[in-house]
Backbone as JSON Lines, residues from 0, in Angstrom:
{"i":0,"aa":"M","n":[20.69,-3.29,27.2],"ca":[19.82,-2.16,27.49],"c":[20.11,-1.03,26.49]}
{"i":1,"aa":"E","n":[19.06,-0.33,26.14],"ca":[19.19,0.82,25.25],"c":[18.55,2.04,25.9]}
{"i":2,"aa":"K","n":[18.81,3.2,25.32],"ca":[18.26,4.46,25.84],"c":[17.33,5.09,24.81]}
{"i":3,"aa":"A","n":[16.3,5.75,25.31],"ca":[15.38,6.55,24.5],"c":[15.08,7.8,25.32]}
{"i":4,"aa":"T","n":[14.95,8.94,24.66],"ca":[14.69,10.19,25.39],"c":[13.52,10.91,24.75]}
{"i":5,"aa":"F","n":[12.54,11.26,25.6],"ca":[11.3,11.88,25.14],"c":[10.92,13.07,26.01]}
{"i":6,"aa":"G","n":[10.4,14.1,25.36],"ca":[9.84,15.24,26.07],"c":[8.37,15.38,25.7]}
{"i":7,"aa":"T","n":[7.51,15.37,26.7],"ca":[6.06,15.48,26.46],"c":[5.45,16.61,27.27]}
{"i":8,"aa":"G","n":[6.27,17.54,27.71],"ca":[5.77,18.58,28.61],"c":[6.36,18.3,29.98]}
{"i":9,"aa":"C","n":[5.53,18.19,30.96],"ca":[5.98,17.94,32.33],"c":[6.64,16.57,32.47]}
{"i":10,"aa":"F","n":[7.86,16.55,32.97],"ca":[8.54,15.26,33.09],"c":[7.98,14.39,34.2]}
{"i":11,"aa":"W","n":[7.27,14.96,35.16],"ca":[6.66,14.13,36.21],"c":[5.66,13.15,35.6]}
{"i":12,"aa":"C","n":[4.84,13.63,34.66],"ca":[3.85,12.77,34.0],"c":[4.54,11.7,33.15]}
{"i":13,"aa":"T","n":[5.51,12.15,32.37],"ca":[6.19,11.25,31.44],"c":[6.9,10.13,32.19]}
{"i":14,"aa":"E","n":[7.61,10.48,33.23],"ca":[8.33,9.49,34.03],"c":[7.36,8.46,34.62]}
{"i":15,"aa":"A","n":[6.27,8.93,35.19],"ca":[5.29,8.04,35.82],"c":[4.73,7.03,34.82]}
{"i":16,"aa":"M","n":[4.48,7.48,33.6],"ca":[3.92,6.58,32.59],"c":[4.93,5.56,32.1]}
{"i":17,"aa":"F","n":[6.12,6.01,31.72],"ca":[7.1,5.07,31.18],"c":[7.54,4.04,32.23]}
{"i":18,"aa":"E","n":[7.57,4.42,33.48],"ca":[7.98,3.48,34.53],"c":[7.04,2.28,34.67]}
{"i":19,"aa":"T","n":[5.81,2.4,34.18],"ca":[4.85,1.29,34.3],"c":[5.04,0.23,33.23]}
{"i":20,"aa":"L","n":[5.79,0.54,32.16],"ca":[5.91,-0.38,31.03],"c":[6.91,-1.51,31.29]}
{"i":21,"aa":"D","n":[6.49,-2.72,30.97],"ca":[7.36,-3.88,31.1],"c":[8.53,-3.7,30.14]}
{"i":22,"aa":"G","n":[9.72,-3.93,30.63],"ca":[10.92,-3.76,29.81],"c":[11.64,-2.45,30.08]}
{"i":23,"aa":"V","n":[10.96,-1.52,30.75],"ca":[11.61,-0.26,31.11],"c":[12.31,-0.46,32.44]}
{"i":24,"aa":"Q","n":[13.63,-0.34,32.41],"ca":[14.42,-0.49,33.63],"c":[14.35,0.78,34.47]}
{"i":25,"aa":"S","n":[14.43,1.94,33.81],"ca":[14.35,3.21,34.54],"c":[13.86,4.31,33.62]}
{"i":26,"aa":"A","n":[13.26,5.31,34.22],"ca":[12.85,6.53,33.54],"c":[13.32,7.67,34.44]}
{"i":27,"aa":"V","n":[14.25,8.46,33.95],"ca":[14.88,9.51,34.75],"c":[14.48,10.87,34.2]}
{"i":28,"aa":"S","n":[13.98,11.73,35.07],"ca":[13.61,13.09,34.68],"c":[14.85,13.94,34.51]}
{"i":29,"aa":"G","n":[14.82,14.79,33.47],"ca":[15.96,15.67,33.26],"c":[15.71,16.67,32.16]}
{"i":30,"aa":"Y","n":[16.82,17.2,31.66],"ca":[16.78,18.28,30.68],"c":[17.71,17.94,29.52]}
{"i":31,"aa":"E","n":[17.27,18.26,28.3],"ca":[18.11,18.01,27.13],"c":[17.76,19.02,26.05]}
{"i":32,"aa":"G","n":[18.72,19.24,25.16],"ca":[18.46,20.07,23.99],"c":[18.77,21.54,24.14]}
{"i":33,"aa":"G","n":[19.45,21.92,25.2],"ca":[19.74,23.33,25.4],"c":[21.21,23.65,25.31]}
{"i":34,"aa":"Q","n":[21.52,24.91,25.57],"ca":[22.89,25.36,25.43],"c":[23.6,25.65,26.75]}
{"i":35,"aa":"V","n":[22.93,25.5,27.88],"ca":[23.54,25.77,29.18],"c":[23.98,24.45,29.81]}
{"i":36,"aa":"K","n":[25.21,24.39,30.31],"ca":[25.69,23.17,30.96],"c":[25.12,23.09,32.38]}
{"i":37,"aa":"N","n":[24.72,21.88,32.78],"ca":[24.19,21.62,34.12],"c":[23.1,22.6,34.53]}
{"i":38,"aa":"P","n":[22.05,22.72,33.72],"ca":[20.99,23.67,34.06],"c":[20.22,23.24,35.3]}
{"i":39,"aa":"T","n":[19.69,24.22,36.0],"ca":[18.83,23.94,37.15],"c":[17.38,23.98,36.69]}
{"i":40,"aa":"Y","n":[16.5,23.45,37.51],"ca":[15.07,23.49,37.22],"c":[14.61,24.93,37.05]}
{"i":41,"aa":"K","n":[15.07,25.79,37.94],"ca":[14.69,27.21,37.87],"c":[15.11,27.82,36.54]}
{"i":42,"aa":"Q","n":[16.33,27.53,36.09],"ca":[16.8,28.06,34.81],"c":[15.96,27.53,33.64]}
{"i":43,"aa":"V","n":[15.69,26.24,33.65],"ca":[14.92,25.63,32.57],"c":[13.5,26.22,32.54]}
{"i":44,"aa":"C","n":[12.9,26.41,33.72],"ca":[11.55,26.97,33.81],"c":[11.47,28.4,33.27]}
{"i":45,"aa":"E","n":[12.57,29.12,33.31],"ca":[12.59,30.48,32.76],"c":[12.49,30.45,31.24]}
{"i":46,"aa":"G","n":[12.77,29.29,30.63],"ca":[12.62,29.14,29.19],"c":[13.75,29.75,28.38]}
{"i":47,"aa":"T","n":[14.87,30.04,29.0],"ca":[15.96,30.71,28.28],"c":[17.15,29.79,27.99]}
{"i":48,"aa":"T","n":[17.14,28.55,28.49],"ca":[18.29,27.67,28.3],"c":[18.19,26.84,27.02]}
{"i":49,"aa":"G","n":[17.0,26.73,26.45],"ca":[16.8,25.9,25.26],"c":[16.5,24.45,25.57]}
{"i":50,"aa":"H","n":[16.57,24.06,26.84],"ca":[16.31,22.66,27.22],"c":[14.82,22.35,27.22]}
{"i":51,"aa":"A","n":[14.54,21.08,27.02],"ca":[13.18,20.56,27.19],"c":[13.18,19.7,28.44]}
{"i":52,"aa":"E","n":[12.08,19.75,29.18],"ca":[11.88,18.78,30.27],"c":[11.66,17.46,29.57]}
{"i":53,"aa":"C","n":[12.43,16.47,29.92],"ca":[12.29,15.18,29.24],"c":[12.63,14.03,30.19]}
{"i":54,"aa":"V","n":[12.47,12.85,29.67],"ca":[12.74,11.64,30.44],"c":[13.66,10.75,29.6]}
{"i":55,"aa":"E","n":[14.74,10.31,30.23],"ca":[15.63,9.36,29.59],"c":[15.24,7.97,30.07]}
{"i":56,"aa":"V","n":[14.82,7.14,29.12],"ca":[14.31,5.81,29.41],"c":[15.4,4.78,29.08]}
{"i":57,"aa":"T","n":[15.71,3.93,30.05],"ca":[16.6,2.8,29.81],"c":[15.7,1.58,29.72]}
{"i":58,"aa":"Y","n":[15.82,0.86,28.59],"ca":[14.87,-0.23,28.35],"c":[15.54,-1.45,27.72]}
{"i":59,"aa":"D","n":[14.87,-2.57,27.87],"ca":[15.3,-3.84,27.3],"c":[14.53,-4.05,26.0]}
{"i":60,"aa":"P","n":[15.2,-3.91,24.84],"ca":[14.49,-4.02,23.56],"c":[13.91,-5.41,23.28]}
{"i":61,"aa":"S","n":[14.3,-6.41,24.06],"ca":[13.7,-7.74,23.87],"c":[12.33,-7.8,24.54]}
{"i":62,"aa":"K","n":[12.02,-6.83,25.4],"ca":[10.71,-6.8,26.08],"c":[9.81,-5.68,25.58]}
{"i":63,"aa":"V","n":[10.39,-4.55,25.22],"ca":[9.62,-3.43,24.7],"c":[10.46,-2.78,23.6]}
{"i":64,"aa":"T","n":[9.85,-2.62,22.44],"ca":[10.59,-2.07,21.31],"c":[10.59,-0.54,21.34]}
{"i":65,"aa":"Y","n":[11.49,0.04,20.58],"ca":[11.52,1.49,20.45],"c":[10.21,1.98,19.83]}
{"i":66,"aa":"A","n":[9.69,1.24,18.86],"ca":[8.41,1.62,18.23],"c":[7.28,1.64,19.26]}
{"i":67,"aa":"E","n":[7.29,0.68,20.18],"ca":[6.26,0.67,21.24],"c":[6.44,1.85,22.19]}
{"i":68,"aa":"L","n":[7.68,2.19,22.5],"ca":[7.93,3.36,23.34],"c":[7.44,4.63,22.63]}
{"i":69,"aa":"L","n":[7.66,4.71,21.33],"ca":[7.17,5.86,20.56],"c":[5.65,5.93,20.57]}
{"i":70,"aa":"E","n":[5.0,4.78,20.47],"ca":[3.54,4.77,20.54],"c":[3.09,5.32,21.9]}
{"i":71,"aa":"A","n":[3.74,4.89,22.97],"ca":[3.42,5.4,24.3],"c":[3.67,6.9,24.37]}
{"i":72,"aa":"F","n":[4.77,7.34,23.79],"ca":[5.1,8.76,23.75],"c":[3.99,9.56,23.06]}
{"i":73,"aa":"F","n":[3.63,9.16,21.85],"ca":[2.63,9.92,21.09],"c":[1.26,9.89,21.75]}
{"i":74,"aa":"R","n":[0.91,8.79,22.39],"ca":[-0.41,8.68,23.01],"c":[-0.49,9.35,24.39]}
{"i":75,"aa":"S","n":[0.66,9.71,24.95],"ca":[0.65,10.24,26.32],"c":[0.59,11.76,26.41]}
{"i":76,"aa":"H","n":[0.56,12.44,25.26],"ca":[0.48,13.9,25.29],"c":[-0.1,14.38,23.96]}
{"i":77,"aa":"D","n":[-0.24,15.7,23.82],"ca":[-0.75,16.28,22.58],"c":[0.43,16.7,21.71]}
{"i":78,"aa":"P","n":[0.78,15.89,20.7],"ca":[1.93,16.22,19.87],"c":[1.65,17.32,18.84]}
{"i":79,"aa":"T","n":[0.45,17.9,18.86],"ca":[0.11,18.98,17.93],"c":[0.2,20.35,18.6]}
{"i":80,"aa":"S","n":[0.52,20.37,19.86],"ca":[0.56,21.6,20.63],"c":[1.99,22.12,20.69]}
{"i":81,"aa":"L","n":[2.26,23.25,20.06],"ca":[3.6,23.79,19.97],"c":[4.0,24.49,21.27]}
{"i":82,"aa":"N","n":[5.07,23.99,21.88],"ca":[5.66,24.6,23.08],"c":[4.68,24.77,24.23]}
{"i":83,"aa":"R","n":[3.81,23.78,24.39],"ca":[2.9,23.81,25.54],"c":[2.25,22.44,25.71]}
{"i":84,"aa":"Q","n":[1.92,22.14,26.96],"ca":[1.1,20.98,27.29],"c":[0.2,21.43,28.42]}
{"i":85,"aa":"G","n":[-1.09,21.5,28.14],"ca":[-2.03,21.97,29.16],"c":[-1.68,23.39,29.58]}
{"i":86,"aa":"A","n":[-1.54,23.59,30.88],"ca":[-1.24,24.92,31.42],"c":[0.24,25.26,31.34]}
{"i":87,"aa":"D","n":[1.09,24.28,31.01],"ca":[2.53,24.5,30.93],"c":[2.87,25.08,29.56]}
{"i":88,"aa":"V","n":[3.45,26.3,29.55],"ca":[3.74,26.98,28.31],"c":[5.21,27.37,28.24]}
{"i":89,"aa":"G","n":[5.84,27.14,27.1],"ca":[7.23,27.51,26.88],"c":[7.96,26.41,26.13]}
{"i":90,"aa":"T","n":[9.1,26.75,25.54],"ca":[9.85,25.77,24.76],"c":[10.31,24.59,25.61]}
{"i":91,"aa":"Q","n":[10.42,24.78,26.91],"ca":[10.84,23.69,27.79],"c":[9.77,22.59,27.87]}
{"i":92,"aa":"Y","n":[8.56,22.88,27.41],"ca":[7.47,21.91,27.43],"c":[7.14,21.37,26.04]}
{"i":93,"aa":"R","n":[8.08,21.54,25.1],"ca":[7.83,21.11,23.72],"c":[7.77,19.59,23.62]}
{"i":94,"aa":"S","n":[7.09,19.15,22.57],"ca":[7.02,17.73,22.23],"c":[8.28,17.42,21.44]}
{"i":95,"aa":"V","n":[9.1,16.49,21.97],"ca":[10.38,16.22,21.32],"c":[10.83,14.78,21.53]}
{"i":96,"aa":"V","n":[11.42,14.23,20.47],"ca":[12.09,12.93,20.53],"c":[13.57,13.23,20.3]}
{"i":97,"aa":"F","n":[14.41,12.84,21.25],"ca":[15.85,12.93,21.08],"c":[16.34,11.53,20.72]}
{"i":98,"aa":"Y","n":[16.72,11.35,19.47],"ca":[17.14,10.01,19.03],"c":[18.62,9.78,19.33]}
{"i":99,"aa":"H","n":[18.93,8.51,19.63],"ca":[20.28,8.12,20.02],"c":[21.07,7.44,18.89]}
{"i":100,"aa":"N","n":[20.4,7.11,17.78],"ca":[21.09,6.49,16.64],"c":[20.22,6.66,15.4]}
{"i":101,"aa":"D","n":[20.77,6.29,14.26],"ca":[20.06,6.46,12.99],"c":[18.77,5.64,12.93]}
{"i":102,"aa":"E","n":[18.78,4.46,13.54],"ca":[17.59,3.61,13.55],"c":[16.45,4.29,14.32]}
{"i":103,"aa":"Q","n":[16.75,4.86,15.49],"ca":[15.73,5.58,16.26],"c":[15.2,6.77,15.45]}
{"i":104,"aa":"K","n":[16.1,7.48,14.78],"ca":[15.68,8.62,13.97],"c":[14.7,8.17,12.89]}
{"i":105,"aa":"R","n":[15.06,7.1,12.17],"ca":[14.21,6.59,11.1],"c":[12.85,6.17,11.63]}
{"i":106,"aa":"I","n":[12.84,5.43,12.73],"ca":[11.58,4.95,13.31],"c":[10.72,6.12,13.78]}
{"i":107,"aa":"A","n":[11.34,7.11,14.42],"ca":[10.6,8.28,14.92],"c":[10.02,9.1,13.78]}
{"i":108,"aa":"E","n":[10.81,9.33,12.73],"ca":[10.32,10.11,11.59],"c":[9.19,9.38,10.88]}
{"i":109,"aa":"T","n":[9.32,8.07,10.73],"ca":[8.27,7.28,10.09],"c":[6.99,7.29,10.92]}
{"i":110,"aa":"A","n":[7.13,7.1,12.23],"ca":[5.96,7.09,13.12],"c":[5.24,8.44,13.08]}
{"i":111,"aa":"K","n":[6.0,9.51,13.12],"ca":[5.41,10.85,13.07],"c":[4.67,11.07,11.76]}
{"i":112,"aa":"A","n":[5.31,10.72,10.64],"ca":[4.7,10.91,9.32],"c":[3.43,10.07,9.17]}
{"i":113,"aa":"E","n":[3.5,8.81,9.6],"ca":[2.32,7.94,9.48],"c":[1.18,8.41,10.37]}
{"i":114,"aa":"L","n":[1.52,8.85,11.56],"ca":[0.49,9.34,12.48],"c":[-0.15,10.61,11.92]}
{"i":115,"aa":"D","n":[0.66,11.49,11.39],"ca":[0.16,12.72,10.78],"c":[-0.78,12.41,9.62]}
{"i":116,"aa":"K","n":[-0.36,11.48,8.78],"ca":[-1.13,11.1,7.59],"c":[-2.44,10.39,7.97]}
{"i":117,"aa":"S","n":[-2.44,9.71,9.12],"ca":[-3.61,8.93,9.53],"c":[-4.83,9.78,9.86]}
{"i":118,"aa":"G","n":[-4.6,11.05,10.17],"ca":[-5.71,11.91,10.56],"c":[-6.14,11.7,12.01]}
{"i":119,"aa":"A","n":[-5.31,11.03,12.8],"ca":[-5.63,10.78,14.2],"c":[-5.78,12.09,14.99]}
{"i":120,"aa":"Y","n":[-5.1,13.12,14.53],"ca":[-5.17,14.42,15.19],"c":[-5.73,15.44,14.2]}
{"i":121,"aa":"P","n":[-6.54,16.39,14.69],"ca":[-7.12,17.39,13.79],"c":[-6.1,18.43,13.29]}
{"i":122,"aa":"K","n":[-4.97,18.54,13.97],"ca":[-3.94,19.5,13.58],"c":[-2.64,18.75,13.27]}
{"i":123,"aa":"P","n":[-1.72,19.38,12.55],"ca":[-0.44,18.72,12.24],"c":[0.38,18.44,13.51]}
{"i":124,"aa":"I","n":[1.13,17.37,13.47],"ca":[2.02,17.01,14.58],"c":[3.25,17.91,14.51]}
{"i":125,"aa":"V","n":[3.58,18.54,15.64],"ca":[4.71,19.48,15.69],"c":[5.9,18.91,16.46]}
{"i":126,"aa":"T","n":[5.85,17.64,16.78],"ca":[6.93,17.01,17.54],"c":[8.27,17.21,16.84]}
{"i":127,"aa":"E","n":[9.23,17.71,17.6],"ca":[10.6,17.9,17.12],"c":[11.32,16.55,17.2]}
{"i":128,"aa":"I","n":[12.08,16.22,16.19],"ca":[12.9,15.0,16.21],"c":[14.34,15.46,16.03]}
{"i":129,"aa":"S","n":[15.12,15.35,17.1],"ca":[16.48,15.9,17.13],"c":[17.47,14.89,17.67]}
{"i":130,"aa":"P","n":[18.75,15.04,17.28],"ca":[19.75,14.12,17.84],"c":[19.91,14.33,19.34]}
{"i":131,"aa":"A","n":[20.12,13.24,20.05],"ca":[20.37,13.34,21.49],"c":[21.64,14.13,21.71]}
{"i":132,"aa":"T","n":[21.6,14.97,22.72],"ca":[22.78,15.74,23.11],"c":[23.12,15.3,24.54]}
{"i":133,"aa":"T","n":[23.55,16.21,25.35],"ca":[23.84,15.86,26.74],"c":[22.54,15.87,27.54]}
{"i":134,"aa":"F","n":[22.29,14.79,28.25],"ca":[21.14,14.7,29.14],"c":[21.61,15.08,30.53]}
{"i":135,"aa":"Y","n":[20.92,16.03,31.14],"ca":[21.24,16.45,32.51],"c":[20.13,15.97,33.43]}
{"i":136,"aa":"E","n":[20.48,15.12,34.37],"ca":[19.5,14.61,35.31],"c":[18.95,15.75,36.16]}
{"i":137,"aa":"A","n":[17.63,15.78,36.32],"ca":[17.0,16.81,37.14],"c":[17.33,16.57,38.61]}
{"i":138,"aa":"E","n":[17.09,17.57,39.39],"ca":[17.34,17.51,40.83],"c":[16.62,16.31,41.45]}
{"i":139,"aa":"A","n":[17.18,15.81,42.54],"ca":[16.69,14.58,43.18],"c":[15.19,14.64,43.51]}
{"i":140,"aa":"Y","n":[14.69,15.78,43.92],"ca":[13.28,15.85,44.33],"c":[12.33,15.68,43.14]}
{"i":141,"aa":"H","n":[12.83,15.75,41.91],"ca":[11.98,15.52,40.73],"c":[11.89,14.04,40.37]}
{"i":142,"aa":"Q","n":[12.81,13.23,40.85],"ca":[12.83,11.82,40.48],"c":[11.72,11.06,41.22]}
{"i":143,"aa":"N","n":[11.01,10.22,40.48],"ca":[9.89,9.45,41.06],"c":[8.88,10.36,41.75]}
{"i":144,"aa":"Y","n":[8.69,11.54,41.21],"ca":[7.87,12.57,41.87],"c":[6.45,12.09,42.14]}
{"i":145,"aa":"F","n":[5.81,11.52,41.13],"ca":[4.42,11.08,41.31],"c":[4.33,9.99,42.38]}
{"i":146,"aa":"A","n":[5.23,9.02,42.32],"ca":[5.2,7.92,43.3],"c":[5.4,8.43,44.72]}
{"i":147,"aa":"Q","n":[6.2,9.47,44.88],"ca":[6.49,9.99,46.21],"c":[5.49,11.05,46.68]}
{"i":148,"aa":"N","n":[4.69,11.59,45.76],"ca":[3.78,12.68,46.09],"c":[2.39,12.49,45.5]}
{"i":149,"aa":"P","n":[1.78,11.31,45.65],"ca":[0.52,11.05,44.95],"c":[-0.63,11.96,45.38]}
{"i":150,"aa":"D","n":[-0.57,12.52,46.58],"ca":[-1.66,13.37,47.07],"c":[-1.44,14.85,46.8]}
{"i":151,"aa":"Q","n":[-0.27,15.21,46.27],"ca":[-0.01,16.6,45.91],"c":[-1.0,16.99,44.82]}
{"i":152,"aa":"G","n":[-1.49,18.21,44.82],"ca":[-2.55,18.65,43.91],"c":[-2.33,18.3,42.45]}
{"i":153,"aa":"Y","n":[-1.19,18.67,41.9],"ca":[-0.92,18.41,40.49],"c":[-0.92,16.91,40.22]}
{"i":154,"aa":"C","n":[-0.35,16.14,41.13],"ca":[-0.29,14.69,40.96],"c":[-1.69,14.08,40.98]}
{"i":155,"aa":"A","n":[-2.49,14.5,41.96],"ca":[-3.82,13.93,42.13],"c":[-4.79,14.31,41.0]}
{"i":156,"aa":"F","n":[-4.69,15.56,40.54],"ca":[-5.69,16.04,39.58],"c":[-5.24,16.03,38.13]}
{"i":157,"aa":"V","n":[-3.94,15.97,37.88],"ca":[-3.45,15.97,36.5],"c":[-2.8,14.63,36.14]}
{"i":158,"aa":"I","n":[-1.8,14.22,36.94],"ca":[-1.05,13.02,36.59],"c":[-1.87,11.75,36.78]}
{"i":159,"aa":"A","n":[-2.54,11.61,37.91],"ca":[-3.28,10.38,38.2],"c":[-4.29,10.02,37.1]}
{"i":160,"aa":"P","n":[-5.14,10.96,36.65],"ca":[-6.07,10.6,35.57],"c":[-5.37,10.23,34.27]}
{"i":161,"aa":"K","n":[-4.28,10.95,33.93],"ca":[-3.52,10.62,32.72],"c":[-2.91,9.23,32.83]}
{"i":162,"aa":"L","n":[-2.39,8.92,34.01],"ca":[-1.76,7.62,34.23],"c":[-2.8,6.5,34.16]}
{"i":163,"aa":"D","n":[-3.97,6.72,34.74],"ca":[-5.04,5.71,34.66],"c":[-5.43,5.43,33.21]}
{"i":164,"aa":"K","n":[-5.58,6.49,32.42],"ca":[-5.92,6.33,31.0],"c":[-4.8,5.59,30.27]}
{"i":165,"aa":"F","n":[-3.56,5.97,30.54],"ca":[-2.41,5.34,29.92],"c":[-2.38,3.84,30.22]}
{"i":166,"aa":"K","n":[-2.64,3.47,31.46],"ca":[-2.62,2.06,31.86],"c":[-3.71,1.26,31.16]}
{"i":167,"aa":"K","n":[-4.85,1.89,30.9],"ca":[-5.92,1.19,30.18],"c":[-5.52,0.93,28.73]}
{"i":168,"aa":"V","n":[-4.89,1.91,28.1],"ca":[-4.48,1.78,26.7],"c":[-3.36,0.77,26.55]}
{"i":169,"aa":"F","n":[-2.43,0.76,27.51],"ca":[-1.23,-0.09,27.4],"c":[-1.25,-1.28,28.36]}
{"i":170,"aa":"K","n":[-2.44,-1.75,28.71],"ca":[-2.55,-2.82,29.72],"c":[-1.76,-4.07,29.36]}
{"i":171,"aa":"E","n":[-1.6,-4.36,28.07],"ca":[-0.86,-5.57,27.64],"c":[0.66,-5.38,27.79]}
{"i":172,"aa":"K","n":[1.1,-4.16,27.99],"ca":[2.54,-3.87,28.04],"c":[3.01,-3.45,29.44]}
{"i":173,"aa":"L","n":[2.14,-3.53,30.43],"ca":[2.5,-3.07,31.78],"c":[3.3,-4.11,32.55]}
{"i":174,"aa":"K","n":[4.13,-3.63,33.46],"ca":[4.81,-4.51,34.4],"c":[3.73,-5.18,35.24]}
{"i":175,"aa":"A","n":[3.98,-6.38,35.69],"ca":[2.98,-7.16,36.45],"c":[2.43,-6.39,37.64]}
{"i":176,"aa":"D","n":[3.26,-5.63,38.35],"ca":[2.8,-4.92,39.54],"c":[2.01,-3.65,39.21]}
{"i":177,"aa":"N","n":[1.83,-3.33,37.93],"ca":[1.05,-2.16,37.52],"c":[-0.29,-2.53,36.89]}
{"i":178,"aa":"V","n":[-0.58,-3.8,36.8],"ca":[-1.84,-4.23,36.2],"c":[-2.88,-4.31,37.3]}
{"i":179,"aa":"H","n":[-3.92,-3.48,37.18],"ca":[-5.07,-3.56,38.1],"c":[-6.32,-3.17,37.39]}
């Protein structure tokens, strides 16, 4: 098993999407990239700790490659939006890849450059590519948030449509119980 860490804005959305992919053992919501030890959600939301809301993905590279995870990452949010995703604004919602080794760094930088060059987005990609630091797991009520709260307003109106679109794009890579 290997680890990959991505920030796409709200970690509830990110976690819900990565958990559907075949080969992903777990997707844990948390915080990374800041200077405060053991930050709380409240502290991170204030935007003063330097952390990004992110998801640490544990995956089996024989079933899903890091490049495929990066494709899911880039397609699941707007990587051209600096320090915001939708209504969420602040550095804690930045687009970021925290790489765990030189190979991940190389693959992430190449993917970003190729995607930027492709013209797939009308604006330049602002995704930060930084070395992984300490990952702090978010509070228990944030874990599996979408699965446990599907009728909550944000889940129903923001996450559910994004997840449906994600499943259509990645239907060949979904776990068997997520294909419908």
